[in-house]
N, C-alpha and C positions, 0 to 999 in steps of 0.2 A: 542152342540158345534158348533160354527159358522165356516163355511168353507170359506176360501178366495182363489180365483182363481188368478193365475199369468200367465204371458206370457213370453216366452224366445225368443229373436230375434237372429237368426242364419245365415241369408243369405242376399241376395241382390235382387233387383227388376230389371226386364228387362227394359232397357232404351227406347226400341221401343214401349212401352205401351202395350205389350202383357200381357195376364193374368198370374199373378204370380202363381207358383205352391205352394200350401200350404200343409204342412205336419204337422199333429198334433200328439204329443206324450205326454202321461200323465206321469208325474214324480212322485217320491215318495212323493213330497210335494203337491200332488193333484193340480198341476198347468199344464197349457197347454204349450207345446213347439211348436212354430210356425217357420217353415223353409221357407224362401222366396228365390227361386232360379230362374235362367234363364238369368242372366246378362253375356254377353260374349263380347270379343273384337269385334269391328265393329258394336256394337249396336248403336241405334240412337233414335231420337225423332222428332216429327213434331210440328211446331208452326204455328198459324194462321198469315196471312199477308194480306196486302192490296196493290192494285195497286195505285201508286202515280205518278203524273206528275213531271218531273224534272223542266220543265219550265211551270208555270201557272201564268197568269197575270190577275189582276182585273183592268180594264181600267176605269179611271175617268177623269172628265173635269178639266182644269186648270182655267176656267173662269166661271162666272155666266151667264147662258143663257138657253133659252128654246130649247128642242129637236125639230129640224125641220124635220129631215128625218132619218129613219132607213134603212140602206142598207143591213143588214144581219139579220138572225134569228138563234136561237139555232140549232146546228147541221151543220151549213154551214162551209165549208172549205174556208179559206181566205189566201191571199198571203201577203207577207211583203210589207207594204206601202199602202195597199188597204184601202180605206175609209170605215169605219164601221158605224159611226154615224155623222150626220151633225147637228151642232147647229146654231141657229139664229144669224147671224153675221152682221145684219144691223148696229148696233152701231160701230162695228169694221170697216166696209166699210166707214162709215161717218168719222171716225177718220183718215183713210188713206187719204180721199179726203181733209180734213181740214189740215192735216200736209203737204200734197203735195202743197197746195195753199200757205201756209206760207213759205215753202221752196223756191218756185218760186219767191215770193216777196222779200225774203232775197237775192236771187241771183241777182235780178234786182238792189237792193240797193248796193250790192257789186260791180256790174258792173259800176254803177254811181260813187261810191267812188273811183274806180280804175282810171276812166278817169279824175276825179278831181285831183287825186294824180299825174297823169302824167303831167297835165297842171301846177300844182304848182311846180313840179320839173323843168320844163323848165323856169318858171319865176324866180325861185330861182337861176338858173344858170346865168341868166342875171341880177341878183340882183335887180329885180323889187319887190320882196316881202322879208319879213324877214324870218329868220330861224324858228321862232316860228309859223308863219303862215303855213309853210310847215309841221311842226311837228303836228299841229292840223289836217291837211289833212291825214297825215300818221296814226294818232290815229283813225280817222273816218273809214279809210280803214280796219285797223286791227279789229275794232269792228264789222264791217260788215262781215268780213271773219269769225270771231268767231261765229257770229250768224248763218251764213250759215252752219257751221260744226255742231252746236247744233241742228238746225232744221233738218239737214240730218240724224243725229242719231235718233231723235224722229220719223222721217218718216220710217226709217228702223225698229225701234221697233214696230211701228204700223202695218207694213206689216208682221213682225214676229208674232205678237199677233193674226193676222188674221188666222194663221195656227192652233191656238188652237181651232178653231171652227170646225175643221175636225178631228175626232178621227180616227187614222189610226192604222193598225195592226203592231206591232213591229217585227214580224217574221211570217213565215208560220205556221198556226195554225188551230185549230178547235174550233169554238165557242160553249161553253158549256152552257152558260146562258146569257140571255138578261134581264136586270132588269128595263128598262124604256120603256115608250111608247111615241109616238109623242105628243108633247105639254107639257110633264113633264119638270120641272125645274131642270137643271143640276147644281149642286153646287160643288165647289172644294172639292175633297175627297169622294164624293158620287160614289159608284160603279155603272157604267153604264152597263157593260157587263164583262163576264169572258171568257177567252180563254186559251188553252193550246197547247203545241206542241205534237201531237200524235206520233211523231217519237222519243221522248225522255221520256220514262217511266221507272219506277223502282218499285221493291217490297220493302215494309217496314214492319218490324216485330220487336217485342220486345222480347228479349231472356233473360232468367235468367242469372245473372252474373256468377253464379256457372257453368252453362253450357258453357258459352262463354270461361271461363278460361280452360275448359277441351278440347276444340277444338284445334287441332294442324295441322301440315303439312299433316297428313294422312286423315284429315277430307274430306268427300265428301258432296257436297251441291247439292241438287236437289229441284225442285219446280214444282208445277202444279197450273194451273188457271182453275178451273172447268167451269167458264162461258165463257171461250175463244172459239170463233167460229173456230179458226184455228186448235187447238189440245188440247185434254184433257190429253195427256200423260205427264209423268214427263219429265222435261228438266234438263239436267246436266249443271252445271256452276262452274267455279273456280274464278269467279269475285264477290267479295262481300266486303263490307266496314262496319266497326264498328264505330259508332259515339262515340267519347270519352266523354260521359256524362251519368252517371248512375242515374236513378231515385231513389231518396232517400226513397220513400215510398214503391215501389215495388221491388227494387233492380234488375231492368232490364236494359238492354242496347240495343240501337236501332241498327238494322242490315238492310243494304240496298243492294239490288241486282239489277244491271242494266239489263233492258230487251232489247233484240234485236229489231230493227225496223221491223215491219211486215206490209203487205198490209192491213190486217184486224186490224184496230186500236182498242186497248183496251180502256176501259173507266176508268178514275181514280175513285177509290172507290170500284172497283171490288174485290171480295174475292179471296184470293189465299192461298196456303199452302206451307211452306218451310220445307224440310226434312234435318236434320243435321245427317249425317251418318258417321260411321267410326271414332269414338273417338280414340285418341291415346292410352288412357288407360281407360278401363271401370272397374274401381275399385268397390269393394263391397260397397254397400250403405245400411245403416241401417235405418229401418223403424219401426214405432210403430203405433198401432191404434190411431186414433184421440181422442177417448174417454178416453185414458189413460193420456192425457196431462192436466195439471192443470194450469190455468192462475190466478195469484194473483197480481193485479196491474202490475208492470213491470216484475214480476217473471214468468218464464215459466219452469215447472218442471214436473217430474213423480216420483212415488213411486217405488224405487228399493228394491228388496227383497234380503237380504243377506243369508248366509248359515244357519243362526240361525232362519230363517223365520221372521226376523224383517224388517218392512217396513221403509225405510228412504227416506226422500224427497231430490231429487237431481235436481239441475238446469241444463237445456239442451238448446241447440240452434237448432231451427228447420229450415228446408229447404223447398223443394217442397212438394206439396200435390198431392197424386194420389188416387183418390177415397176415401176410408175410412182410408187410411194410410197417414202418414206424415213422411218425411225424417228427421232423426236426424243427424245434422252436427257435433255436439260435445256434450260430457257429458255422453255418453253411449258407451259400448263396446260389441262386439259380445259375445253372451252367457249369458248376464246378464238377470235377471228376472225383469219384470215390471208388476205392479199390473194392472189387468183389471178393478178392482173396486176401484178407488182411494178414494172414499168416505169411504168405509169400511177400507181401509188401513190407512186412516187418523185417524180413531177412534182407530185403533190398535196402531198407532204411538203415 
């Protein structure tokens, strides 16, 4: 006679990741009863996080030019407005000289047209010339004035474009990476260097949506940064932000925690850990061994044993995984029997 083993789920698992206390009891059906205990109010869990810069900028050129000089290197602290990279601006300087000469010529022509217009106005008053002759002088003056305005705008633009050849820091920052060397060709959009504000950092982590929904006003948030030179102790905070966008594939939501400004600047990308403590309600959570779950196309199910020792396939919805166990969000109730050998139960079914 073939013996089929079953498992009964009676308890919950501690949220803080502590070892579940397993109790086995053999029933009259030669099945194993598994009790998982340890969940209490105030339990919590930890999630991996990463240090992220709130302000991080990748600097690039707005013009096509060769790199003439590098004033900084990776690791340097820079001030707002400080020149970081100088590009070859010979063509820009030549443009400024050319536009300046054209502007001066236009101003001289305007001056001449103005004097001619004054003479024509005097002659018109004495009726020595016709009105049409005066109008032609007026039109020449207006044309010369418009040309001066146009060339003045071009000259201002040439001077403004000359500023594009000096890459300056947009704020007080720390240079994290320099991507070019002297002589390299800088093209619009190419990253020349990267810098970040060391006084504006935050932690970023992805938390299961089911966990986020259980956090309430009594939740306590702590974090630690093992690589921090200032302190390895846990820090408490009540400042955190949920980004309202859930990842469709992992069902996680992004959590951000601002970090205080410290003399010992952290480096973006450093490992950190966030502790979510003090859930408002640590309700019982149902778990089954992962090897009891059957996946058939889009169907996720287990074999449930009824009072007549009959195995019936039932669809369930899974949650988090903890070691060899997986949480059941719906489809099962406390005290039901689940087959430990779904292949054998399938044959019996």
